[in-house]
DSSP file (Angstrom, degrees, kcal/mol; ACC not computed):
  #  RESIDUE AA STRUCTURE BP1 BP2  ACC     N-H-->O    O-->H-N    N-H-->O    O-->H-N    TCO  KAPPA ALPHA  PHI   PSI    X-CA   Y-CA   Z-CA
    1    1 A M     >        0   0    0      0, 0.0     4,-1.8     0, 0.0     5,-0.1   0.000 360.0 360.0 360.0 -40.8   19.5   45.7   41.8
    2    2 A E  H  >  +     0   0    0      1,-0.2     4,-2.0     2,-0.2     5,-0.2   0.886 360.0  54.3 -63.5 -40.3   17.9   47.0   38.6
    3    3 A E  H  > S+     0   0    0      1,-0.2     4,-2.0     2,-0.2    -1,-0.2   0.901 106.6  51.5 -59.8 -43.8   19.6   44.2   36.6
    4    4 A L  H  > S+     0   0    0      1,-0.2     4,-2.2     2,-0.2    -1,-0.2   0.883 107.5  52.0 -63.3 -41.2   18.1   41.6   38.9
    5    5 A K  H  X S+     0   0    0     -4,-1.8     4,-2.4     2,-0.2    -1,-0.2   0.892 108.7  51.1 -63.5 -41.3   14.6   43.0   38.4
    6    6 A R  H  X S+     0   0    0     -4,-2.0     4,-2.4     2,-0.2    -2,-0.2   0.911 110.1  49.4 -63.1 -42.4   14.9   42.9   34.6
    7    7 A R  H  X S+     0   0    0     -4,-2.0     4,-2.4     1,-0.2    -2,-0.2   0.913 110.8  49.5 -63.7 -42.1   16.0   39.3   34.8
    8    8 A I  H  X S+     0   0    0     -4,-2.2     4,-2.6     1,-0.2    -1,-0.2   0.909 110.4  50.6 -63.6 -41.9   13.1   38.4   37.0
    9    9 A E  H  X S+     0   0    0     -4,-2.4     4,-2.3     2,-0.2    -2,-0.2   0.900 110.4  49.7 -63.0 -40.9   10.7   40.1   34.7
   10   10 A K  H  X S+     0   0    0     -4,-2.4     4,-2.3     2,-0.2    -2,-0.2   0.912 111.8  48.3 -63.4 -42.6   12.1   38.2   31.7
   11   11 A I  H  X S+     0   0    0     -4,-2.4     4,-2.3     1,-0.2    -2,-0.2   0.914 111.3  50.0 -64.6 -42.5   11.8   34.9   33.5
   12   12 A E  H  X S+     0   0    0     -4,-2.6     4,-2.1     1,-0.2    -1,-0.2   0.895 110.1  50.9 -63.3 -39.5    8.2   35.8   34.5
   13   13 A E  H  X S+     0   0    0     -4,-2.3     4,-2.2     2,-0.2    -2,-0.2   0.914 110.1  49.4 -63.4 -43.7    7.4   36.6   30.9
   14   14 A K  H  X S+     0   0    0     -4,-2.3     4,-2.6     1,-0.2    -2,-0.2   0.902 109.3  52.3 -62.1 -41.6    8.9   33.3   29.7
   15   15 A I  H  X S+     0   0    0     -4,-2.3     4,-2.5     1,-0.2    -1,-0.2   0.913 108.9  50.0 -61.9 -43.1    6.9   31.4   32.3
   16   16 A R  H  X S+     0   0    0     -4,-2.1     4,-2.2     2,-0.2    -1,-0.2   0.911 110.5  50.3 -61.6 -43.0    3.6   33.1   31.1
   17   17 A E  H  X S+     0   0    0     -4,-2.2     4,-2.2     1,-0.2    -2,-0.2   0.929 112.0  47.2 -60.9 -45.4    4.4   32.2   27.5
   18   18 A H  H  X S+     0   0    0     -4,-2.6     4,-2.6     1,-0.2    -2,-0.2   0.903 110.5  51.9 -63.8 -41.2    5.1   28.6   28.4
   19   19 A E  H  X S+     0   0    0     -4,-2.5     4,-2.3     2,-0.2    -1,-0.2   0.882 109.0  51.0 -63.4 -38.0    1.8   28.4   30.5
   20   20 A E  H  X S+     0   0    0     -4,-2.2     4,-2.1     2,-0.2    -2,-0.2   0.925 111.8  47.1 -64.3 -44.7   -0.1   29.8   27.5
   21   21 A R  H  X S+     0   0    0     -4,-2.2     4,-2.4     1,-0.2    -2,-0.2   0.907 112.1  50.1 -63.0 -42.2    1.4   27.1   25.2
   22   22 A I  H  X S+     0   0    0     -4,-2.6     4,-2.5     1,-0.2    -1,-0.2   0.921 109.7  50.2 -63.8 -43.9    0.7   24.4   27.7
   23   23 A S  H  X S+     0   0    0     -4,-2.3     4,-1.5     1,-0.2    -1,-0.2   0.891 110.8  50.1 -64.2 -37.9   -2.9   25.4   28.1
   24   24 A K  H  X S+     0   0    0     -4,-2.1     4,-1.4     2,-0.2    -1,-0.2   0.923 112.0  47.9 -63.9 -43.4   -3.4   25.5   24.3
   25   25 A L  H  < S+     0   0    0     -4,-2.4    -2,-0.2     1,-0.2    -1,-0.2   0.882 109.3  52.8 -65.1 -38.5   -1.9   22.0   24.0
   26   26 A E  H  < S+     0   0    0     -4,-2.5    -1,-0.2     1,-0.2    -2,-0.2   0.821 110.9  47.9 -66.8 -30.2   -4.1   20.7   26.9
   27   27 A K  H  < S+     0   0    0     -4,-1.5    -1,-0.2    -5,-0.2    -2,-0.2   0.739  93.9  90.0 -82.3 -23.7   -7.2   21.9   25.1
   28   28 A S  S  < S-     0   0    0     -4,-1.4     3,-0.1    -3,-0.1     0, 0.0  -0.453  88.1-104.4 -75.9 146.9   -6.4   20.5   21.7
   29   29 A P        -     0   0    0      0, 0.0    -1,-0.1     0, 0.0    -2,-0.1  -0.390  41.7-101.7 -69.1 146.7   -7.6   17.0   20.9
   30   30 A P        -     0   0    0      0, 0.0     2,-0.5     0, 0.0    -4,-0.0  -0.372  33.5-121.2 -68.0 147.3   -4.9   14.3   21.0
   31   31 A L        -     0   0    0     -3,-0.1     2,-0.5    -2,-0.1    -3,-0.0  -0.764  27.0-173.7 -90.6 129.4   -3.6   13.1   17.6
   32   32 A E        -     0   0    0     -2,-0.5     2,-0.7     2,-0.0     0, 0.0  -0.970  11.4-153.4-124.7 117.3   -4.0    9.5   16.8
   33   33 A I        -     0   0    0     -2,-0.5     2,-0.6    63,-0.1    -2,-0.0  -0.791  12.2-173.4 -93.0 116.0   -2.3    8.3   13.7
   34   34 A I        -     0   0    0     -2,-0.7    62,-0.1    63,-0.1    63,-0.1  -0.943  16.5-140.7-112.1 118.3   -4.1    5.3   12.3
   35   35 A A        -     0   0    0     60,-0.7     3,-0.1    -2,-0.6    62,-0.0  -0.321  35.5 -87.1 -70.3 157.5   -2.3    3.7    9.4
   36   36 A E        -     0   0    0      1,-0.1    -1,-0.1    60,-0.0    60,-0.0  -0.516  55.7-104.2 -63.3 125.4   -4.3    2.4    6.4
   37   37 A P        +     0   0    0      0, 0.0     2,-0.3     0, 0.0    58,-0.2  -0.262  50.8 174.5 -56.5 136.3   -5.3   -1.1    7.3
   38   38 A S     >  -     0   0    0     56,-1.8     4,-0.7    55,-0.1     3,-0.1  -0.964  35.5-165.4-150.8 128.6   -3.1   -3.6    5.4
   39   39 A L  H  > S+     0   0    0     -2,-0.3     4,-3.2     1,-0.2     5,-0.2   0.709  85.0  76.9 -79.2 -21.6   -2.7   -7.3    5.4
   40   40 A E  H  > S+     0   0    0      1,-0.2     4,-2.3     2,-0.2     5,-0.2   0.918  94.3  45.5 -58.3 -48.7    0.5   -7.1    3.5
   41   41 A K  H  > S+     0   0    0      1,-0.2     4,-2.0    52,-0.2    -1,-0.2   0.907 116.0  46.9 -62.9 -42.3    2.7   -6.0    6.4
   42   42 A F  H  X S+     0   0    0     -4,-0.7     4,-2.5    51,-0.3     5,-0.2   0.924 110.9  51.9 -65.5 -44.7    1.2   -8.6    8.6
   43   43 A S  H  X>S+     0   0    0     -4,-3.2     5,-1.9     1,-0.2     4,-0.8   0.892 110.3  48.9 -59.4 -41.0    1.6  -11.3    6.0
   44   44 A K  H  <5S+     0   0    0     -4,-2.3    -1,-0.2    -5,-0.2     3,-0.2   0.908 110.7  50.5 -65.4 -41.4    5.2  -10.5    5.5
   45   45 A F  H  <5S+     0   0    0     -4,-2.0    -2,-0.2     1,-0.2    -1,-0.2   0.928 117.9  37.1 -64.6 -45.3    5.9  -10.5    9.2
   46   46 A V  H  <5S-     0   0    0     -4,-2.5    -1,-0.2     2,-0.1    -2,-0.2   0.515 106.9-128.2 -85.7  -3.6    4.3  -13.9    9.8
   47   47 A Q  T  <5 +     0   0    0     -4,-0.8    -3,-0.2    -5,-0.2    -4,-0.1   0.909  66.4 122.3  58.0  47.8    5.7  -15.2    6.5
   48   48 A L      < -     0   0    0     -5,-1.9    -1,-0.2    -6,-0.1    -2,-0.1  -0.978  67.7-101.3-133.8 147.9    2.3  -16.5    5.3
   49   49 A P    >>  -     0   0    0      0, 0.0     4,-1.9     0, 0.0     3,-0.6  -0.323  32.9-116.0 -65.4 153.0    0.3  -15.6    2.2
   50   50 A E  H 3> S+     0   0    0      1,-0.2     4,-2.4     2,-0.2     5,-0.2   0.835 113.4  61.9 -59.6 -33.7   -2.6  -13.2    2.6
   51   51 A E  H 3> S+     0   0    0      1,-0.2     4,-0.8     2,-0.2    -1,-0.2   0.899 106.5  44.8 -60.8 -40.5   -5.1  -15.9    1.6
   52   52 A I  H X> S+     0   0    0     -3,-0.6     4,-1.1     2,-0.2     3,-0.6   0.892 110.5  54.1 -70.7 -39.6   -4.1  -18.0    4.6
   53   53 A V  H >X S+     0   0    0     -4,-1.9     4,-1.9     1,-0.2     3,-0.6   0.887 104.6  55.6 -61.1 -38.6   -4.1  -15.0    6.9
   54   54 A K  H 3< S+     0   0    0     -4,-2.4    -1,-0.2     1,-0.2    -2,-0.2   0.773 105.1  53.0 -66.3 -24.9   -7.7  -14.3    5.8
   55   55 A K  H << S+     0   0    0     -4,-0.8    -1,-0.2    -3,-0.6    -2,-0.2   0.739 111.0  46.5 -79.3 -23.4   -8.7  -17.8    6.8
   56   56 A I  H << S+     0   0    0     -4,-1.1    13,-3.3    -3,-0.6     2,-0.3   0.790 116.5  42.4 -87.0 -31.1   -7.2  -17.3   10.3
   57   57 A F  E  <  -A   68   0A   0     -4,-1.9     2,-0.7    11,-0.2    -1,-0.1  -0.873  64.2-143.4-121.9 149.8   -8.8  -13.9   11.0
   58   58 A D  E     -A   67   0A   0      9,-2.3     9,-1.2    -2,-0.3     2,-0.4  -0.925  32.3-163.0-106.2 102.3  -12.1  -12.3   10.4
   59   59 A F  E     -A   66   0A   0     -2,-0.7     2,-0.5     7,-0.2     7,-0.2  -0.699  19.2-172.8 -93.4 137.6  -11.2   -8.7    9.5
   60   60 A D  E >>> +A   65   0A   0      5,-3.3     5,-2.4    -2,-0.4     3,-0.7  -0.843   6.7 178.3-124.4  91.8  -13.7   -5.8    9.7
   61   61 A F  T 345S+     0   0    0     -2,-0.5     3,-0.4     1,-0.2    -1,-0.1   0.768  74.3  64.3 -69.5 -25.9  -11.8   -2.9    8.1
   62   62 A S  T 345S+     0   0    0      1,-0.2    -1,-0.2    -3,-0.1    -2,-0.0   0.849 116.4  28.5 -67.7 -31.2  -14.7   -0.5    8.4
   63   63 A E  T <45S-     0   0    0     -3,-0.7    -1,-0.2     2,-0.1    -2,-0.2   0.319 108.1-117.7-108.6   6.9  -14.6   -0.7   12.2
   64   64 A L  T  <5S+     0   0    0     -4,-0.5     2,-0.3    -3,-0.4    -3,-0.2   0.943  70.5 135.0  53.2  51.8  -10.9   -1.5   12.6
   65   65 A K  E   < +A   60   0A   0     -5,-2.4    -5,-3.3     2,-0.0     2,-0.3  -0.928  32.1 179.8-129.0 153.4  -11.7   -4.8   14.2
   66   66 A L  E     -A   59   0A   0     -2,-0.3    -7,-0.2    -7,-0.2    25,-0.0  -0.984  11.8-157.9-146.5 157.1  -10.5   -8.3   13.8
   67   67 A T  E     -A   58   0A   0     -9,-1.2    -9,-2.3    -2,-0.3     2,-0.2  -0.949  17.2-137.0-137.9 116.8  -11.3  -11.6   15.4
   68   68 A P  E     -A   57   0A   0      0, 0.0     2,-0.3     0, 0.0   -11,-0.2  -0.509  24.8-160.4 -67.2 139.3   -8.9  -14.6   15.4
   69   69 A I        +     0   0    0    -13,-3.3    43,-0.1     1,-0.2    42,-0.0  -0.815  63.0  39.4-117.8 163.9  -10.6  -17.8   14.5
   70   70 A K  S    S-     0   0    0     -2,-0.3    -1,-0.2     1,-0.1    93,-0.1   0.976  77.3-155.1  63.5  58.3   -9.5  -21.3   15.2
   71   71 A P        -     0   0    0      0, 0.0     2,-0.4     0, 0.0    -1,-0.1  -0.370   7.2-150.6 -63.0 142.6   -8.1  -20.7   18.7
   72   72 A I        +     0   0    0      7,-0.2    10,-0.2     6,-0.1     2,-0.2  -0.880  38.0 100.8-116.5 150.1   -5.4  -23.2   19.7
   73   73 A G        -     0   0    0     -2,-0.4     3,-0.0     1,-0.1     6,-0.0  -0.705  68.3-104.1 151.8 158.3   -4.5  -24.5   23.1
   74   74 A A  S    S+     0   0    0     -2,-0.2     2,-0.3     1,-0.0    -1,-0.1   0.797  98.9   4.1 -76.6 -30.4   -4.9  -27.4   25.5
   75   75 A N  S  > S-     0   0    0     -3,-0.1     4,-2.5     1,-0.0     5,-0.2  -0.847  87.8 -85.7-146.2 179.3   -7.4  -25.6   27.8
   76   76 A A  H  > S+     0   0    0     -2,-0.3     4,-2.5     1,-0.2     5,-0.2   0.869 123.4  53.7 -61.2 -38.0   -9.3  -22.3   28.1
   77   77 A K  H  > S+     0   0    0      2,-0.2     4,-2.3     1,-0.2    -1,-0.2   0.943 112.0  42.9 -63.3 -48.0   -6.4  -20.6   29.8
   78   78 A E  H  > S+     0   0    0      2,-0.2     4,-2.5     1,-0.2    -2,-0.2   0.891 114.1  51.4 -66.2 -40.0   -4.0  -21.4   27.0
   79   79 A K  H  X S+     0   0    0     -4,-2.5     4,-2.7     2,-0.2    -7,-0.2   0.915 110.1  50.0 -62.7 -42.9   -6.5  -20.6   24.3
   80   80 A T  H  X S+     0   0    0     -4,-2.5     4,-2.4    -5,-0.2    -2,-0.2   0.935 111.4  48.1 -61.5 -47.2   -7.2  -17.2   25.9
   81   81 A Q  H  X S+     0   0    0     -4,-2.3     4,-2.3     1,-0.2    -1,-0.2   0.919 113.6  47.7 -59.5 -44.4   -3.5  -16.4   26.2
   82   82 A N  H  X S+     0   0    0     -4,-2.5     4,-2.6   -10,-0.2     5,-0.2   0.907 111.1  50.0 -65.2 -42.3   -2.9  -17.4   22.5
   83   83 A I  H  X S+     0   0    0     -4,-2.7     4,-2.7     1,-0.2     5,-0.2   0.922 111.4  49.0 -62.6 -43.7   -5.9  -15.4   21.3
   84   84 A V  H  X S+     0   0    0     -4,-2.4     4,-2.4    -5,-0.2    -2,-0.2   0.926 112.7  47.5 -62.9 -44.9   -4.7  -12.3   23.1
   85   85 A L  H  X S+     0   0    0     -4,-2.3     4,-2.1    -5,-0.2    -2,-0.2   0.939 115.0  45.0 -61.1 -47.7   -1.2  -12.6   21.8
   86   86 A V  H  X S+     0   0    0     -4,-2.6     4,-2.5     1,-0.2    -2,-0.2   0.889 112.7  51.0 -66.6 -39.7   -2.3  -13.1   18.2
   87   87 A A  H  X S+     0   0    0     -4,-2.7     4,-2.7    -5,-0.2     5,-0.2   0.924 110.0  49.4 -64.8 -43.5   -4.9  -10.3   18.4
   88   88 A L  H  X S+     0   0    0     -4,-2.4     4,-1.8    -5,-0.2    -1,-0.2   0.897 112.0  49.4 -61.7 -40.0   -2.3   -7.9   19.7
   89   89 A L  H  X S+     0   0    0     -4,-2.1     4,-2.2    -5,-0.2     5,-0.2   0.934 112.3  46.7 -64.3 -46.3    0.1   -8.9   16.9
   90   90 A A  H  X>S+     0   0    0     -4,-2.5     4,-3.1     1,-0.2     5,-0.7   0.912 110.8  51.7 -65.1 -42.4   -2.5   -8.5   14.2
   91   91 A Y  I  X>S+     0   0    0     -4,-2.7     6,-2.0     1,-0.2     4,-1.1   0.898 110.8  50.3 -60.2 -38.5   -3.7   -5.1   15.5
   92   92 A K  I  X5S+     0   0    0     -4,-1.8     4,-0.5     4,-0.2    -2,-0.2   0.939 121.3  30.4 -65.3 -47.0   -0.1   -3.9   15.5
   93   93 A Y  I  <5S+     0   0    0     -4,-2.2   -51,-0.3     2,-0.1   -52,-0.2   0.772 126.9  38.8 -89.5 -26.5    0.7   -5.0   11.9
   94   94 A V  I  <5S+     0   0    0     -4,-3.1   -56,-1.8    -5,-0.2    -3,-0.2   0.898 133.6  18.5 -87.7 -45.2   -2.7   -4.6   10.2
   95   95 A F  I  <<S-     0   0    0     -4,-1.1   -60,-0.7    -5,-0.7    -3,-0.2   0.520  95.8-121.8-106.5  -8.1   -4.0   -1.4   11.9
   96   96 A G     << +     0   0    0     -5,-0.6     2,-0.6    -4,-0.5    -4,-0.2   0.733  65.7 138.1  73.3  21.6   -0.8    0.1   13.3
   97   97 A K        +     0   0    0     -6,-2.0    -1,-0.2     1,-0.1    -2,-0.2  -0.894  28.9 179.2-104.8 114.9   -2.3    0.1   16.8
   98   98 A T        +     0   0    0     -2,-0.6     2,-0.5     1,-0.1    47,-0.5   0.753  69.6  51.3 -87.5 -24.3    0.3   -1.0   19.4
   99   99 A E        -     0   0    0     45,-0.1     2,-0.4    -8,-0.1    45,-0.2  -0.955  67.3-169.5-117.3 131.1   -2.0   -0.7   22.5
  100  100 A I  E     -B  143   0B   0     43,-2.5    43,-2.5    -2,-0.5   -12,-0.0  -0.961  25.8-114.1-121.9 135.1   -5.4   -2.3   22.6
  101  101 A L  E  >  -B  142   0B   0     -2,-0.4     4,-1.8    41,-0.2     3,-0.5  -0.314  22.7-122.4 -64.9 147.1   -8.0   -1.7   25.3
  102  102 A A  H  > S+     0   0    0     39,-2.8     4,-2.8     1,-0.2     5,-0.2   0.849 111.2  60.8 -58.3 -36.1   -8.9   -4.6   27.5
  103  103 A A  H  > S+     0   0    0     38,-0.3     4,-2.1    36,-0.3    -1,-0.2   0.887 104.5  48.3 -61.6 -39.2  -12.6   -4.3   26.5
  104  104 A E  H  > S+     0   0    0     -3,-0.5     4,-2.0     2,-0.2    -1,-0.2   0.916 112.4  47.8 -67.9 -42.9  -11.6   -5.0   22.8
  105  105 A L  H  X S+     0   0    0     -4,-1.8     4,-2.4     1,-0.2    -2,-0.2   0.892 110.3  53.0 -64.5 -38.3   -9.5   -8.0   23.8
  106  106 A R  H  X S+     0   0    0     -4,-2.8     4,-2.7     2,-0.2     5,-0.2   0.912 107.0  52.6 -61.7 -42.5  -12.4   -9.3   26.0
  107  107 A R  H  X S+     0   0    0     -4,-2.1     4,-2.5     1,-0.2    -2,-0.2   0.922 110.0  48.2 -58.8 -44.4  -14.7   -9.0   23.0
  108  108 A I  H  X S+     0   0    0     -4,-2.0     4,-0.8     2,-0.2    -1,-0.2   0.913 111.7  49.3 -63.5 -43.2  -12.3  -11.1   20.9
  109  109 A V  H ><>S+     0   0    0     -4,-2.4     5,-1.7     1,-0.2     3,-0.7   0.929 113.1  46.5 -62.4 -45.8  -12.0  -13.7   23.7
  110  110 A V  H ><5S+     0   0    0     -4,-2.7     3,-2.2     1,-0.2    -2,-0.2   0.893 106.3  58.2 -65.1 -40.8  -15.8  -14.0   24.1
  111  111 A E  H 3<5S+     0   0    0     -4,-2.5    -1,-0.2     1,-0.3    -2,-0.2   0.715 101.8  57.4 -63.9 -18.6  -16.4  -14.2   20.4
  112  112 A N  T <<5S-     0   0    0     -4,-0.8    -1,-0.3    -3,-0.7    -2,-0.2   0.228 124.1-104.6 -95.2  13.5  -14.2  -17.3   20.4
  113  113 A G  T < 5S+     0   0    0     -3,-2.2    -3,-0.2     1,-0.3    -2,-0.1   0.719  79.0 127.9  77.1  22.8  -16.4  -19.0   22.9
  114  114 A L      < -     0   0    0     -5,-1.7    -1,-0.3     1,-0.1    -2,-0.1  -0.753  68.6 -81.9-109.4 158.5  -14.2  -18.5   25.9
  115  115 A P        -     0   0    0      0, 0.0    -1,-0.1     0, 0.0    -6,-0.0  -0.228  34.4-128.7 -59.2 146.0  -15.1  -17.0   29.4
  116  116 A A  S    S+     0   0    0      1,-0.2     2,-2.4     2,-0.1     3,-0.3   0.684  90.5  88.2 -71.4 -19.3  -15.0  -13.2   29.5
  117  117 A N     >  +     0   0    0      1,-0.2     4,-0.5     2,-0.1    -1,-0.2  -0.411  48.0 147.8 -81.2  69.1  -12.8  -13.1   32.6
  118  118 A F  H  >  +     0   0    0     -2,-2.4     4,-1.3     1,-0.2     3,-0.3   0.727  48.5  79.9 -77.3 -21.9   -9.6  -13.1   30.5
  119  119 A S  H >> S+     0   0    0     -3,-0.3     3,-0.7     1,-0.2     4,-0.7   0.910  93.9  44.6 -57.1 -49.5   -7.5  -11.0   32.9
  120  120 A P  H 34 S+     0   0    0      0, 0.0     3,-0.4     0, 0.0     4,-0.3   0.827 110.8  57.6 -65.0 -27.0   -6.6  -13.7   35.4
  121  121 A R  H 3< S+     0   0    0     -4,-0.5     3,-0.2    -3,-0.3    -2,-0.2   0.757 110.0  41.9 -74.2 -24.3   -5.9  -16.1   32.5
  122  122 A I  H X< S+     0   0    0     -4,-1.3     3,-1.5    -3,-0.7     4,-0.3   0.459  84.8  97.2-102.3  -0.2   -3.2  -13.8   31.0
  123  123 A N  G >< S+     0   0    0     -4,-0.7     3,-1.2    -3,-0.4    -1,-0.2   0.836  79.0  58.0 -57.4 -33.8   -1.5  -12.7   34.3
  124  124 A E  G 3  S+     0   0    0     -4,-0.3    -1,-0.3     1,-0.3     4,-0.2   0.666 102.5  53.3 -76.1 -13.2    1.2  -15.3   33.9
  125  125 A I  G <>>S+     0   0    0     -3,-1.5     4,-2.5     3,-0.1     5,-1.8   0.373  89.1 123.6 -98.4   5.9    2.3  -13.9   30.5
  126  126 A I  T <45S+     0   0    0     -3,-1.2     5,-0.1    -4,-0.3     0, 0.0  -0.918  77.4   2.7-101.2 132.6    2.6  -10.4   32.0
  127  127 A P  T  45S+     0   0    0      0, 0.0    -1,-0.2     0, 0.0    -2,-0.1  -0.938 126.4  59.8 -98.5   8.7    5.3   -8.8   31.8
  128  128 A S  T  45S+     0   0    0     -4,-0.2    21,-0.3     1,-0.1    20,-0.3   0.920 125.1  12.3 -68.2 -43.2    7.3  -11.3   29.7
  129  129 A L  T  <5S+     0   0    0     -4,-2.5    17,-2.5     1,-0.3     2,-0.3   0.758 133.8  19.8-106.0 -31.9    5.0  -11.5   26.6
  130  130 A I  E   < -C  145   0B   0     -5,-1.8     2,-0.4    15,-0.3    -1,-0.3  -0.960  65.1-138.1-136.8 157.4    2.7   -8.5   27.1
  131  131 A R  E     -C  144   0B   0     13,-3.2    13,-2.0    -2,-0.3     2,-0.4  -0.924  13.0-143.6-114.9 139.9    2.6   -5.3   29.1
  132  132 A R  E     -C  143   0B   0     -2,-0.4     2,-0.5    11,-0.2    11,-0.2  -0.853  11.6-164.6-100.9 137.5   -0.4   -3.9   30.9
  133  133 A K  E     +C  142   0B   0      9,-3.0     9,-2.7    -2,-0.4     2,-0.1  -0.984  54.4  17.5-124.1 120.9   -0.9   -0.2   31.0
  134  134 A G  S    S-     0   0    0     -2,-0.5     2,-0.1     7,-0.2     3,-0.1  -0.398  96.6 -47.1 110.2 170.9   -3.4    1.2   33.5
  135  135 A A    >   -     0   0    0     -2,-0.1     3,-1.6     1,-0.1     6,-0.2  -0.431  65.3 -94.4 -77.7 149.7   -5.1    0.0   36.7
  136  136 A L  T 3  S+     0   0    0      1,-0.2    -1,-0.1    -2,-0.1    -2,-0.0  -0.344 108.9  13.4 -61.1 144.0   -6.7   -3.4   36.9
  137  137 A K  T 3  S+     0   0    0      1,-0.2    -1,-0.2    -3,-0.1    -2,-0.0   0.572  94.3 133.6  64.2  12.1  -10.5   -3.4   36.1
  138  138 A S    X   -     0   0    0     -3,-1.6     3,-1.5     1,-0.1    -1,-0.2  -0.702  62.8-132.6 -87.7 143.7  -10.3    0.1   34.7
  139  139 A P  T 3  S+     0   0    0      0, 0.0   -36,-0.3     0, 0.0    -1,-0.1   0.670 107.6  56.9 -68.2 -13.2  -12.0    0.7   31.4
  140  140 A K  T 3  S+     0   0    0     -5,-0.1     2,-0.1   -39,-0.1    -7,-0.0   0.386  76.0 124.0 -97.8   3.3   -8.9    2.5   30.2
  141  141 A T    <   -     0   0    0     -3,-1.5   -39,-2.8    -6,-0.2   -38,-0.3  -0.432  39.6-177.7 -65.0 134.1   -6.6   -0.5   30.8
  142  142 A S  E     -BC 101 133B   0     -9,-2.7    -9,-3.0   -41,-0.3     2,-0.3  -0.888  15.5-145.7-132.2 164.9   -4.7   -1.5   27.7
  143  143 A Y  E     -BC 100 132B   0    -43,-2.5   -43,-2.5    -2,-0.3     2,-0.3  -0.943  12.3-177.4-130.4 150.1   -2.3   -4.1   26.6
  144  144 A K  E     - C   0 131B   0    -13,-2.0   -13,-3.2    -2,-0.3     2,-0.1  -0.987  28.0-106.5-145.0 155.4    0.7   -4.2   24.2
  145  145 A L  E     - C   0 130B   0    -47,-0.5   -15,-0.3    -2,-0.3     2,-0.2  -0.456  22.1-142.0 -79.5 149.0    3.1   -6.9   23.0
  146  146 A T     >  -     0   0    0    -17,-2.5     4,-2.0    -2,-0.1     5,-0.1  -0.530  36.4-100.2 -93.5 174.0    6.8   -7.1   24.1
  147  147 A A  H  > S+     0   0    0      1,-0.2     4,-1.6     2,-0.2     5,-0.1   0.903 127.5  48.4 -62.3 -40.9    9.4   -8.2   21.5
  148  148 A V  H  > S+     0   0    0    -20,-0.3     4,-2.2     1,-0.2    -1,-0.2   0.887 108.7  54.6 -65.8 -38.4    9.3  -11.7   22.9
  149  149 A G  H  > S+     0   0    0    -21,-0.3     4,-2.7   -20,-0.2    -2,-0.2   0.860 103.9  55.3 -62.7 -36.9    5.5  -11.7   22.8
  150  150 A E  H  X S+     0   0    0     -4,-2.0     4,-2.3     2,-0.2    -1,-0.2   0.923 108.7  47.1 -61.6 -44.4    5.7  -10.8   19.1
  151  151 A M  H  X S+     0   0    0     -4,-1.6     4,-1.9     2,-0.2    -2,-0.2   0.901 113.2  48.5 -65.9 -40.3    7.8  -13.8   18.3
  152  152 A K  H  X S+     0   0    0     -4,-2.2     4,-2.1     2,-0.2    -2,-0.2   0.923 111.7  49.5 -64.1 -44.6    5.6  -16.1   20.4
  153  153 A A  H  X S+     0   0    0     -4,-2.7     4,-2.5     1,-0.2    -2,-0.2   0.874 107.7  54.8 -62.8 -37.9    2.5  -14.7   18.6
  154  154 A K  H  X S+     0   0    0     -4,-2.3     4,-2.0     1,-0.2    -1,-0.2   0.911 107.8  49.4 -61.9 -42.8    4.1  -15.3   15.2
  155  155 A E  H  X S+     0   0    0     -4,-1.9     4,-2.0     1,-0.2    -2,-0.2   0.905 110.4  50.9 -61.5 -42.3    4.7  -18.9   16.1
  156  156 A I  H  X S+     0   0    0     -4,-2.1     4,-2.6     2,-0.2    -2,-0.2   0.907 107.8  52.1 -64.2 -42.3    1.0  -19.3   17.2
  157  157 A V  H  X S+     0   0    0     -4,-2.5     4,-2.0     1,-0.2    -1,-0.2   0.912 109.1  50.6 -60.6 -41.8   -0.2  -17.7   13.9
  158  158 A K  H  X S+     0   0    0     -4,-2.0     4,-1.0     1,-0.2    -1,-0.2   0.888 110.4  49.0 -64.2 -38.0    1.9  -20.3   12.0
  159  159 A K  H  X S+     0   0    0     -4,-2.0     4,-0.8     1,-0.2     3,-0.4   0.894 109.5  52.6 -66.4 -39.2    0.4  -23.1   14.1
  160  160 A M  H >< S+     0   0    0     -4,-2.6     3,-0.6     1,-0.2    -2,-0.2   0.860 105.2  55.7 -63.9 -34.5   -3.1  -21.8   13.4
  161  161 A A  H 3< S+     0   0    0     -4,-2.0    -1,-0.2     1,-0.2    -2,-0.2   0.792 101.2  58.2 -67.8 -28.2   -2.3  -21.8    9.7
  162  162 A E  H 3<        0   0    0     -4,-1.0    -1,-0.2    -3,-0.4    -2,-0.2   0.736 360.0 360.0 -74.7 -22.0   -1.4  -25.4    9.8
  163  163 A L    <<        0   0    0     -4,-0.8    -1,-0.2    -3,-0.6    -2,-0.2   0.491 360.0 360.0 -73.6 360.0   -4.9  -26.4   11.1
């Protein structure tokens, strides 16, 4: 019986230690590693010189923002899908950010002269080319590319370079 009490006390002590560690971790700010912005990695991935990449995108390194220019596509829906794919690819390789908030993608779409309601326009490329994380219409909803989406976005960037 005494043996059992000691074991229970040890387990309770371990639980308290774990709870203390968890509470400290919950209070600490999350770590976000942002790589130094670089066109080199992106240029290598899309197999285009940096000069051409600079003609396709308007980069703002101070704010970690970019805007694809020269959207391609037959209609607004296709242009929106292409812009979102290309923007996600560039953010991944230039800024090291794999998930981008919907608000940022919406800004990029609007800056290219397309309607702001981009969500219904990209639904058909989810989940094959991009993944959505979070609830619809939430300010915390984010998007990220799939492997197939990366290859599709790479093709689109090359087409944009030809224009």
